[in-house]
C-alpha positions, 0 to 999 in steps of 0.5 A: 405910881404911888411915889407920883401920889405921895409926891403931889400930897406934899404939895407937887404938880403931877407933871412935877412929880411925874418928871421928878420920879422919871429923873430919878429913873434916868439918873440924868436926861435931856428934856425930851427923854425926860418928857417921853419917860414921864409921859408928859407933853414936850412943850410942857417939860421945860417949865415943869424941870424949871419948877423942880430946879426951883424946889431944890429937886433938880438941877442942871447938868449940861447946857450942850446939850442941856440935861437935867439930873435929880437932886436928894429925895431924902433932903427934899423929904427933910425939908417938907417934914421940917416945913410940915412941923412948923405949920403944925407949930403954928396951927397948934398955936392959933388954935389954942388962942381961939378956945381953950383946952376941953374942960376935964369934966366934959364928956364927947359922944362918939357915933360909928365904928370907923371913928372910935377904932382911929381915935383908940389908936390914937389914944394909943399912938400918943401914950406916954406911961400907961394903956388900960385897954379890955374888949375886942380881942382882935382890935386889942391886938392890933392896939397892942401893937401900936403901943409905944415902947416903954407904955405900961400896958393892962390888956384883959377881956370882959369874958368874966365879969358883968357886962356893961354893953346892951344885947347885941353890943360889944363893949371896948374900954381904954384908958391912957396915963390917967388923962383920958379915956374912952368907953365904946359899944359896938355893934355885933354881926347883923345887929342893929344900930351904929357902933357909940360911945364917949369920949372924956378927960374926966379923971373919975371916969379914967380911975373908974375904967381903969379900975374895971378892967383891973377887976377884969383881969383878976377875976377867976374864969368859970369853970370849964372855960378854957384860959383866955390868953388876952387876959394879963396874968 
């Protein structure tokens, strides 16, 4: 059950997660019935329900017989979200003390298609003002769907401008908010080697990428070439 897996990811034990989802299904029940519903050994059910009570996920609603009922899942998720945000904030402060932000001129090499696509998604999701992207239409479609509302999107293909990728590779360009950029070279199907690229906060490189995307959007198609629906007018 996916809910059990997600609850475990939030810190519950497997028995706690199974007992809580069983309580949600039953509404209220004696421990023996919860154990049967959840597939938990009866000797373990009492301590499991007590731990759920301590977490604020269950409460005793009767003593004779002893019964338990589930408490609000929404309230638990809200608490978990606040706790996670607090931990992220503390981690951010600790990491900032350990190391400064990367130098603007730094260029970081990227390897592997999954890692590059994941970074592109992160850059897109964190955009606040503008995004410039050019390259593979299907991937650009996905990034466009992830683009936050209100962000100015400049998107085009790279079909009618000089290639910046070697033979057997497909280039993809992405720049965010004038603050970060990525140049990726994906490998065409059947090609050799691994996808690779660079990520940088260098303002010169970012400006060049933005300009190249604008150039690609403005470059006229060659005679007889059908219009590309992904190109920015």
